[in-house]
GUKE-964327 format. One record per residue (C-alpha): residue number from 1; x, y, z; residue in three letters. Coordinates in pm, whole numbers, plus 32768, in hexadecimal, padded with zeros to 4 digits. Example, Ala and Ser with C-alpha at 12.3 -4.5 7.8 and 13.67 -1.06 7.14 Angstrom:
// residues 2
{seq = 1	x = 84CE	y = 7E3E	z = 830C	type = ALA}
{seq = 2	x = 8557	y = 7F96	z = 82CA	type = SER}
// end
This chain:
// residues 115
{seq = 1	x = 324A	y = D529	z = A5EE	type = MET}
{seq = 2	x = 31E1	y = D68F	z = A5AF	type = THR}
{seq = 3	x = 3302	y = D753	z = A64B	type = GLY}
{seq = 4	x = 344A	y = D7A8	z = A5A1	type = LYS}
{seq = 5	x = 3554	y = D69F	z = A5B8	type = LYS}
{seq = 6	x = 3693	y = D71D	z = A657	type = ARG}
{seq = 7	x = 37BF	y = D710	z = A575	type = ALA}
{seq = 8	x = 38C8	y = D61B	z = A5E5	type = LEU}
{seq = 9	x = 39DD	y = D70A	z = A58B	type = GLY}
{seq = 10	x = 3AAD	y = D5F7	z = A4EC	type = SER}
{seq = 11	x = 3AD0	y = D56E	z = A38E	type = ASP}
{seq = 12	x = 3A8E	y = D3FD	z = A3D0	type = LEU}
{seq = 13	x = 3AD7	y = D399	z = A26A	type = LYS}
{seq = 14	x = 3C31	y = D430	z = A28B	type = LYS}
{seq = 15	x = 3C63	y = D379	z = A3D5	type = VAL}
{seq = 16	x = 3BF7	y = D22F	z = A337	type = ASP}
{seq = 17	x = 3CE6	y = D25E	z = A211	type = ARG}
{seq = 18	x = 3E14	y = D295	z = A2F1	type = HIS}
{seq = 19	x = 3F06	y = D172	z = A300	type = VAL}
{seq = 20	x = 3FD5	y = D15C	z = A43E	type = ILE}
{seq = 21	x = 4147	y = D17B	z = A3F4	type = GLN}
{seq = 22	x = 4252	y = D0B3	z = A4B0	type = PRO}
{seq = 23	x = 42CD	y = D1E6	z = A571	type = ASP}
{seq = 24	x = 4169	y = D227	z = A5ED	type = GLU}
{seq = 25	x = 4163	y = D0D6	z = A69C	type = TYR}
{seq = 26	x = 4258	y = D165	z = A79B	type = GLU}
{seq = 27	x = 4146	y = D257	z = A80B	type = GLU}
{seq = 28	x = 4058	y = D13C	z = A863	type = ILE}
{seq = 29	x = 4068	y = D0F3	z = A9DA	type = PRO}
{seq = 30	x = 40D8	y = CF9D	z = AA56	type = GLU}
{seq = 31	x = 3FC4	y = CEAC	z = AAB5	type = LEU}
{seq = 32	x = 3FCD	y = CE7D	z = AC2F	type = THR}
{seq = 33	x = 3F5A	y = CD4A	z = ACF1	type = ASP}
{seq = 34	x = 3E3E	y = CE1B	z = AD81	type = GLU}
{seq = 35	x = 3DC8	y = CE79	z = AC22	type = MET}
{seq = 36	x = 3DD6	y = CD0C	z = ABB6	type = ALA}
{seq = 37	x = 3D06	y = CCA0	z = ACE3	type = GLU}
{seq = 38	x = 3BF6	y = CD9F	z = AC91	type = ARG}
{seq = 39	x = 3BED	y = CD40	z = AB1F	type = ALA}
{seq = 40	x = 3ABF	y = CC9B	z = AA7F	type = ASP}
{seq = 41	x = 3B1D	y = CB55	z = A9D6	type = LEU}
{seq = 42	x = 3A7B	y = CAE5	z = A894	type = TYR}
{seq = 43	x = 3A73	y = C997	z = A7E7	type = GLN}
{seq = 44	x = 3A22	y = C9FC	z = A683	type = GLY}
{seq = 45	x = 3905	y = CAF3	z = A6AA	type = ARG}
{seq = 46	x = 3887	y = CA58	z = A7EF	type = LYS}
{seq = 47	x = 38D9	y = CB0A	z = A935	type = LEU}
{seq = 48	x = 3966	y = CA19	z = AA34	type = ILE}
{seq = 49	x = 38DE	y = CA72	z = AB8B	type = ARG}
{seq = 50	x = 39D3	y = CAF5	z = AC88	type = ARG}
{seq = 51	x = 39C5	y = CA94	z = ADF3	type = GLY}
{seq = 52	x = 396C	y = C952	z = AE9C	type = ARG}
{seq = 53	x = 3914	y = C837	z = ADAC	type = PRO}
{seq = 54	x = 37B3	y = C7AB	z = ADB4	type = LYS}
{seq = 55	x = 377E	y = C69E	z = AEB9	type = SER}
{seq = 56	x = 3748	y = C533	z = AE54	type = ASP}
{seq = 57	x = 3645	y = C520	z = AF6B	type = ASP}
{seq = 58	x = 359D	y = C679	z = AF76	type = PRO}
{seq = 59	x = 34AC	y = C6DF	z = B088	type = LYS}
{seq = 60	x = 333C	y = C6DE	z = B030	type = GLN}
{seq = 61	x = 323E	y = C7E9	z = B083	type = LEU}
{seq = 62	x = 3119	y = C75B	z = B14A	type = ILE}
{seq = 63	x = 3006	y = C7D1	z = B230	type = THR}
{seq = 64	x = 301A	y = C733	z = B388	type = LEU}
{seq = 65	x = 2F37	y = C76A	z = B4B2	type = ARG}
{seq = 66	x = 2FED	y = C768	z = B5FF	type = LEU}
{seq = 67	x = 2F73	y = C799	z = B760	type = ASP}
{seq = 68	x = 2F96	y = C908	z = B7C1	type = ALA}
{seq = 69	x = 3072	y = C8AF	z = B8EC	type = ALA}
{seq = 70	x = 3162	y = C7E7	z = B811	type = VAL}
{seq = 71	x = 317C	y = C8FF	z = B713	type = LEU}
{seq = 72	x = 31B3	y = CA08	z = B823	type = ARG}
{seq = 73	x = 32C4	y = C932	z = B8C1	type = TRP}
{seq = 74	x = 3387	y = C91F	z = B77B	type = PHE}
{seq = 75	x = 3345	y = CA8D	z = B721	type = GLN}
{seq = 76	x = 33C1	y = CB13	z = B86F	type = GLN}
{seq = 77	x = 351E	y = CA98	z = B81C	type = SER}
{seq = 78	x = 352E	y = CB95	z = B6FF	type = GLY}
{seq = 79	x = 3560	y = CB91	z = B587	type = PRO}
{seq = 80	x = 3590	y = CA3E	z = B4E5	type = GLY}
{seq = 81	x = 347B	y = C998	z = B5AD	type = TYR}
{seq = 82	x = 33F3	y = C8EC	z = B475	type = GLN}
{seq = 83	x = 3546	y = C84A	z = B438	type = SER}
{seq = 84	x = 354F	y = C7DB	z = B5A4	type = ARG}
{seq = 85	x = 33F4	y = C73F	z = B581	type = ILE}
{seq = 86	x = 3472	y = C687	z = B44B	type = GLY}
{seq = 87	x = 35AA	y = C615	z = B506	type = ALA}
{seq = 88	x = 34D6	y = C596	z = B62B	type = ALA}
{seq = 89	x = 33F6	y = C4D2	z = B53E	type = LEU}
{seq = 90	x = 3524	y = C444	z = B486	type = LYS}
{seq = 91	x = 35C6	y = C3DE	z = B5D0	type = SER}
{seq = 92	x = 3485	y = C330	z = B63B	type = HIS}
{seq = 93	x = 3471	y = C27E	z = B4E9	type = MET}
{seq = 94	x = 35DD	y = C20A	z = B506	type = THR}
{seq = 95	x = 35A3	y = C180	z = B665	type = ARG}
{seq = 96	x = 3467	y = C0CA	z = B5F8	type = LYS}
{seq = 97	x = 3519	y = C031	z = B4CC	type = LYS}
{seq = 98	x = 363C	y = BFBE	z = B5A6	type = ALA}
{seq = 99	x = 354E	y = BF2A	z = B6A9	type = ALA}
{seq = 100	x = 3487	y = BE76	z = B59C	type = ALA}
{seq = 101	x = 35C5	y = BDE3	z = B509	type = LYS}
{seq = 102	x = 3646	y = BD70	z = B65D	type = ALA}
{seq = 103	x = 34FD	y = BCE0	z = B6DF	type = ALA}
{seq = 104	x = 3493	y = BB85	z = B672	type = PRO}
{seq = 105	x = 3362	y = BB81	z = B591	type = ARG}
{seq = 106	x = 3223	y = BB17	z = B63C	type = ARG}
{seq = 107	x = 30C9	y = BAF9	z = B5B1	type = LYS}
{seq = 108	x = 2FB7	y = BBDF	z = B62F	type = THR}
{seq = 109	x = 2E4E	y = BB74	z = B645	type = ALA}
{seq = 110	x = 2DCD	y = BC57	z = B531	type = GLY}
{seq = 111	x = 2E13	y = BD9E	z = B5E6	type = LYS}
{seq = 112	x = 2F20	y = BE8E	z = B57D	type = LYS}
{seq = 113	x = 2FEA	y = BF24	z = B693	type = LYS}
{seq = 114	x = 2FDF	y = C0A1	z = B6AC	type = ALA}
{seq = 115	x = 3123	y = C15E	z = B6B9	type = TRP}
// end
């Protein structure tokens, strides 16, 4: 850094030496519920993430080729189309699992049945 550093205008050593007196505690504002909700929580030195906890079954990023007409159909319903595609696939999977459980097992002659 070649430019002049700007003076802070405060004696930090003096600030660090100051010990808060009991009557000064009255000047400290009360902690509100809103302040507590915005606070960062630490466990030791580790920051505990705020917000929604990590999922036990997180979504995975993949590349998937779809027919253009199928993709357009989902996209025309607006934002969130990828979640709707996932929901449609999950619904199909659930129906297939239920049907497989309900149907009696039968042997096929070496060919696997397509979905």
